[in-house]
C-alpha positions as a Python dict, from the first residue, in 0.01 Angstrom:
ca = {
    (1, 'M'): (0, 0, 0),
    (2, 'L'): (-184, 24, -329),
    (3, 'I'): (-105, 358, -506),
    (4, 'P'): (-407, 510, -674),
    (5, 'F'): (-249, 611, -1007),
    (6, 'T'): (-427, 849, -1242),
    (7, 'E'): (-402, 909, -1613),
    (8, 'S'): (-179, 1213, -1533),
    (9, 'D'): (54, 1002, -1314),
    (10, 'V'): (103, 759, -1601),
    (11, 'C'): (166, 1042, -1842),
    (12, 'L'): (430, 1184, -1599),
    (13, 'L'): (605, 848, -1583),
    (14, 'V'): (617, 828, -1956),
    (15, 'A'): (721, 1188, -1987),
    (16, 'I'): (1020, 1120, -1775),
    (17, 'A'): (1110, 811, -1986),
    (18, 'G'): (1049, 1012, -2309),
    (19, 'S'): (1269, 1292, -2207),
    (20, 'R'): (1596, 1300, -2417),
    (21, 'S'): (1815, 1377, -2121),
    (22, 'W'): (1695, 1150, -1837),
    (23, 'L'): (1944, 871, -1923),
    (24, 'R'): (2248, 1114, -1901),
    (25, 'R'): (2168, 1345, -1619),
    (26, 'G'): (1796, 1315, -1537),
    (27, 'A'): (1500, 1503, -1684),
    (28, 'S'): (1446, 1863, -1587),
    (29, 'L'): (1095, 2011, -1527),
    (30, 'Y'): (1130, 2171, -1867),
    (31, 'D'): (1206, 1824, -2026),
    (32, 'I'): (908, 1673, -1845),
    (33, 'I'): (673, 1960, -1940),
    (34, 'Y'): (791, 1947, -2304),
    (35, 'T'): (739, 1569, -2337),
    (36, 'G'): (414, 1577, -2130),
    (37, 'D'): (266, 1843, -2365),
    (38, 'Y'): (342, 1628, -2658),
    (39, 'L'): (173, 1323, -2498),
    (40, 'N'): (-115, 1495, -2321),
    (41, 'R'): (-168, 1789, -2554),
    (42, 'R'): (-114, 2038, -2259),
    (43, 'P'): (159, 2105, -2013),
    (44, 'F'): (149, 1955, -1665),
    (45, 'S'): (28, 2177, -1384),
    (46, 'A'): (222, 2221, -1059),
    (47, 'P'): (-24, 2005, -860),
    (48, 'E'): (-14, 1732, -1121),
    (49, 'L'): (368, 1727, -1104),
    (50, 'R'): (373, 1719, -727),
    (51, 'R'): (114, 1450, -669),
    (52, 'G'): (244, 1237, -957),
    (53, 'M'): (605, 1261, -856),
    (54, 'A'): (517, 1170, -498),
    (55, 'K'): (334, 856, -623),
    (56, 'L'): (603, 753, -872),
    (57, 'I'): (879, 784, -604),
    (58, 'A'): (664, 602, -344),
    (59, 'A'): (608, 320, -596),
    (60, 'G'): (987, 301, -670),
    (61, 'Y'): (950, 401, -1027),
    (62, 'A'): (1124, 737, -1025),
    (63, 'R'): (1386, 926, -822),
    (64, 'E'): (1503, 1284, -792),
    (65, 'D'): (1854, 1414, -761),
    (66, 'R'): (1902, 1785, -731),
    (67, 'G'): (1597, 1882, -928),
    (68, 'R'): (1652, 1623, -1208),
    (69, 'F'): (1419, 1325, -1235),
    (70, 'A'): (1500, 977, -1365),
    (71, 'L'): (1348, 631, -1386),
    (72, 'T'): (1466, 371, -1137),
    (73, 'P'): (1545, 17, -1259),
    (74, 'A'): (1184, -68, -1151),
    (75, 'G'): (1049, 224, -1350),
    (76, 'R'): (1243, 119, -1659),
    (77, 'K'): (1109, -224, -1623),
    (78, 'V'): (740, -123, -1589),
    (79, 'V'): (785, 121, -1883),
    (80, 'A'): (985, -140, -2078),
    (81, 'W'): (1201, 138, -2205),
    (82, 'R'): (1488, 52, -2429),
    (83, 'G'): (1700, 369, -2387),
    (84, 'S'): (1781, 672, -2582),
    (85, 'T'): (1675, 520, -2919),
    (86, 'A'): (1311, 534, -2815),
    (87, 'S'): (1096, 806, -2983),
    (88, 'L'): (809, 1013, -2856),
    (89, 'Q'): (582, 811, -3088),
    (90, 'A'): (703, 498, -2896),
    (91, 'A'): (627, 690, -2568),
    (92, 'A'): (265, 735, -2677),
    (93, 'V'): (228, 359, -2726),
    (94, 'V'): (384, 290, -2381),
    (95, 'Y'): (155, 547, -2225),
    (96, 'A'): (-156, 374, -2360),
    (97, 'R'): (-37, 34, -2236),
    (98, 'L'): (59, 158, -1883),
    (99, 'E'): (-271, 349, -1849),
    (100, 'R'): (-446, 12, -1878),
    (101, 'E'): (-192, -187, -1668),
    (102, 'L'): (-183, 57, -1382),
    (103, 'S'): (-566, 102, -1379),
    (104, 'A'): (-530, 476, -1405),
    (105, 'A'): (-829, 675, -1288),
    (106, 'R'): (-976, 961, -1491),
    (107, 'D'): (-1185, 1125, -1219),
    (108, 'L'): (-1130, 1419, -978),
    (109, 'P'): (-791, 1300, -848),
    (110, 'N'): (-681, 1334, -1214),
    (111, 'A'): (-791, 1702, -1248),
    (112, 'P'): (-501, 1931, -1342),
    (113, 'G'): (-554, 2158, -1047),
    (114, 'F'): (-623, 1899, -783),
    (115, 'E'): (-364, 1918, -506),
    (116, 'D'): (-390, 1585, -330),
    (117, 'P'): (-298, 1617, 42),
    (118, 'D'): (-224, 1243, 54),
    (119, 'W'): (50, 1287, -202),
    (120, 'P'): (252, 1597, -127),
    (121, 'Y'): (588, 1655, -290),
    (122, 'P'): (745, 1984, -158),
    (123, 'G'): (1048, 1958, -401),
    (124, 'I'): (851, 2101, -693),
    (125, 'S'): (747, 2465, -640),
    (126, 'D'): (486, 2662, -830),
    (127, 'E'): (768, 2903, -931),
    (128, 'A'): (985, 2636, -1073),
    (129, 'V'): (701, 2497, -1269),
    (130, 'A'): (598, 2847, -1405),
    (131, 'Q'): (964, 2903, -1512),
    (132, 'A'): (965, 2565, -1697),
    (133, 'Q'): (626, 2635, -1860),
    (134, 'L'): (739, 2977, -1973),
    (135, 'R'): (1060, 2825, -2125),
    (136, 'H'): (845, 2562, -2295),
    (137, 'S'): (597, 2821, -2441),
    (138, 'Q'): (890, 3031, -2565),
    (139, 'S'): (1041, 2730, -2740),
    (140, 'V'): (709, 2644, -2897),
    (141, 'A'): (673, 3004, -3017),
    (142, 'R'): (1020, 3001, -3166),
    (143, 'F'): (949, 2671, -3338),
    (144, 'M'): (614, 2801, -3477),
    (145, 'G'): (786, 3116, -3593),
    (146, 'R'): (1035, 2921, -3799),
    (147, 'G'): (750, 2775, -4019),
    (148, 'K'): (636, 3122, -4130),
    (149, 'R'): (758, 3286, -4448),
    (150, 'R'): (904, 3637, -4425),
    (151, 'D'): (598, 3781, -4596),
    (152, 'G'): (377, 3662, -4298),
    (153, 'V'): (198, 3387, -4493),
}
């Protein structure tokens, strides 16, 4: 079966690969949202995560173990990931290459809110995604707050 990958699915694959923790223990939803926001300039939505993870697992590129996500050997091969020395900048280059190679669509099935009934993944709840997104927004706010001087300028 040919899997109809979208731009968002490719970003999810690269976000797992770009997560600092996936090699050791698997990427958490927070790790994936953090890396995906860097690559895509916005956090993943719950429907994007569910349909993308369903496709990546069906294609044999990713796996889940107790809420942690990792690349399989086939996923590492398609991404051509070298391991923990890779940077987020390298992830962006991989993302652009994979988007072309997997013929990723940019139409309706790529929309952030589109819940694809053909690709369900019940292991990712709206609540879990909301918690990960909240943690991400708090970490961004803390980071942005560090750059301000005490006088508010």
